[in-house]
N, C-alpha and C positions, 0 to 999 in steps of 0.2 A: 210982739210983747213977750217978755220972759215969763215962763210959768211960775206960779206961786208955789210956796212950800206945800200947801195942802194938796195941790195937783200931784207933786212928786210923791207925797205920802201915799196917795191913792194908787200909785203904780205898784207898790210893794206887794200887795195881795196877788196881783196878776203875775208878777215875777216869781213869787213863791209857788203859785199854782203851776206855772210852767216847769219850774224845777222839780216839783213833786211829780208831775206827769212824766218828765224825762227819767226820773229815778224809777218810777213804776214800769216804764217801758224796758229799762235795763234789767230790772229784777225779773220781769216776765220772760225776757229773752234768756236769762240764765235758767229759769224754771223750765222752759220748754226745750232747752238744749241739754240740761243736766241729765246725767245718767248715773245709776247706781254702780257700785264696783262690779267689774266683770267677773263672772264665776271662774273659779280656778280649781283644778283637780285636787290640789293639796287639801282642800276643805271638804271634798266629797267623802261622805261617811263610808267607812270600811266595816266588813264583818268583824264583830268583836269590839268595836268602838264603844266607849261609855257615852252616856248622855252629855257629859262634859269632858273634853280632852284633858288628859294629864300631861303637862309639859314638865319634864324632869329637869329642873334648873341646874345647869352645870353638872348634869348627871347625878343630881341629888346631893348637893354639897353639904347639906346638914347632916348627912349620914356617912358619906364617903368623900375622899379627897376630890376637890373640885376639878372638873374637866379631865378625868382620867378614864382609861379603859375600864378600870374596876367599877367606877360609878356608872358608866354607860352599860356595862354588862349586867349589873344588878338592876338597873332601871328596865332593861329589856326583859329580864327574867320576871319582873313584876308586871310586864305588859303595859308600861307607861307608853301612851300612844306617840309621844313626841320626845326626842332627845334634844334638849336645849343646850346650846354651847356658844362660845365666843372665839372669834378668829383673829389671828395676827399673821404677819409674814416675817419670816426670819431674814437675816442678812443675806443668805444665799437663796432666797426666793421661795421657800417652802411654806405652805399654809399650815399653821399649827393652832392648837386649841388651848387657850389660857384666858382667864378673865382680865387680869391686870395688864398694863403696858410693860411692867417689869416682872421679874421672877421673884423678887425679894419677899413678898408676903407669903407665898405658898411653898417655896422650895428652900433648899440650903445654899442657893446661889444668889448672885446679885447681877443687876444689869437690865437694860431694856431689851425686849425680844428682838426689835429691829436691828440691834447691834450684835446679835449672837447668831452663829450658824446653827443649823439643826443639830449637828453633833455636839456643839457646846451646850445648847439648850437641854438636850436629852442626857447630858452628863449629870444634870441636877436631879435630886430626889423630889418628885412631885407630891409625895405623901409626907414629906419631912415635917411640916408644921401643922398637919391636921390633928385636931384634938376635939373631943366632945365633952371633956371634963375640965375645961379652963386650964389646960396645960399640965395637968397631973400625969397624963400618959399620952404617948404618940404612937398609936398602934400600927401605923402604916409606914413608919420609918424603916428604910432598908428593905422594903418589899419589892423593889424593882419598878416602882411606878414612875413613869416619865410623861412629859407633855406629849400627847399623841398628835399625829398629823391628821388633817381633815381627810386626806385620801384614805387613810387606814380605816376610818369610820365608814366611808362609802363602800370600801371593799368588804368590810365585815358585815354590814347591815344594809345591803342594797335595796331592801324593800321597806326600810323604816322611814318614817317622817322625821325631818330635822327642822329645828328652829335655830338659825345661825346669825349671830350678831357680828357685824363688821366693827371691830373695835379700833383698828389702826387707822390713823390718818397720816399723810394725805391719801387720796383715794386711788393710788396706783394698784391696789389689790383687786379692783373690779374685773379687769381683764383676765388675770390668772384664775380668779375665783369662778368666773363664768365658764372658762374653758374646762375647769375640773368638773363642774356640774354637768356640762354637756358630755364630757368624756365618759362619765359613768351613768349617763341617761337619768339624772336625778332632777330634771326640770319640774316634775310634778310632785317631788318629795321634799323640796327645800323651801322654807319660808325665811326670807332674809329681813333683818332689821338693822337699824343703826340710829344712834342719836344724832350723828353727823349728817347734815343735809348734803354736803358735797359727796360724801361716800355713797349715799343712796342715789343721788342723781346720776353719778357715774355708773353705778351698778345697773340701774334701770335702762340706761342707754345700751350698755353692753349685753344685758340679758333680759330683754323685755318679756320673755315667756315665763319667767320665774316669779312666784308670788312674793309680795313684800308687805311689810308692816309700816305703819306711819312713823315718821321721824318725830322728834320732839316738837319741831315747828309745825308739822302737819297735825299733830294731836291738838296743839293749841288752836290752830285754825278751825278744826272740826268742833272743838269744845265751844268756841265763840259762836260759830254758826248755829250749833244746836241750841245753845242758851238763848239766842235771839230768834229761834224758830225759823231759821233760814236753810235748813238742811235740804229742802226740796230743790233749792237752787245750787246744791253742792255736788260736784263730780269728783269723787276720790281717785287718786292715783294709786291707791294701795288696797289691799284686801282685808287687813286686820288692824285693830287698835290694841296695842299692848301697852297698858297704862297702870300706874299705881292707883290705889284707892283714893289717896289724897296727894296733893302737891302744894307745898308752901302754905299749908293751912287751908287750902281750898279743896272741897270734895269734888273729885273728878268722876268717880264711879257712882252712878245713881241710876234709878229705874229709867229716868228720862234720857240719860246718856246711852244706856244700852238699847232703849227703844229707838232712839235716833240713829244709832249705828246700824241696827238691823234694818231700819227703813232704807238705808243706802246700801244694803247688801254686805255690810261689814261684820266680821267676827270680832268679838270682844274677848281678849285674853289677858286678864290682869296679872300683875307681878308685884312683889314676890310674896305669896300668901302662905303663911306657915302654921299659924295656930289653928286649932279646931274651931275656935270662936270666929276667927276671920273667915275660915273656909265656909262655915255655915252661912255667915252673913253674905258672902260673895255669891255662893251658889243660889241663894234666894233671889238674886237679881236677874237670873236667867242668862248668865254669861256662857260663852261657848268653850272656853278652856281656862285652865288656871296653871300658872307657872309657880312651882313650889320647890323648896329645898328638901321637902319631905314627901316624896311621891307615894310611899306606902300609906302614910297617914291620910292623904287625900283619897287614895283608892279605897281605903276602908270606909270612908264616908260616902262613897258613891255606890257601895254595894246595896 
């Protein structure tokens, strides 16, 4: 005899119970196998470190021309713990430091960095468009500032910590970048970030010993897991979360976010925090570092 509809209806609670049990087993498997981020020497406190690390964004681009030796020198003189910069590769395979894909916004030249040789790139004035008074004056024009090579920073400050964002895609830069880090024994002094997942995947394969920050996709994954209370089942592939305070109208940086990150052994280093009011608000959350265009301003607040 064929079962009646009521019999079939009574099966659903049993099916749902089985599915719930399977989901619980899967969740517990993740919980028991999940591990916090592996410790990395980049994050080990050094003598003289402040309670919150100062990451000088592009060498303090609010005060000095972006990603220039001048900005990095001034940041080092202030004892900013971390020099934050952005990396591209020239047409002739040299790793150089500039924020944009092109030279147009910051120099007196035009063109994409990938289409220029190092000599062509360094023929442009990297201080040409810098102004702190809305274009009334340009104090660094003609001062000999050029886009520096990454190697020149490693040579000049071999003991400094760096935060380096891989800007250029596709990810062919991973191998040469890793080779340069190893050549100068900077594995414990470089923290690598990228918005691009392919860039980061390639770099982690090439250089697994170097610390990395979460990509945009990984930040989203952690944010969702933390919001749902699932971080105990979360194993990060990275050591830090470099995030904005808000994104698309959604608050990212909160006490719960910071606590969840610390629970998984992750450092929280928000960007780009510039006003005194922002700095006070972010410091109160218990973050581990702050990326700012105004390092001296943040240093003053940390005294």
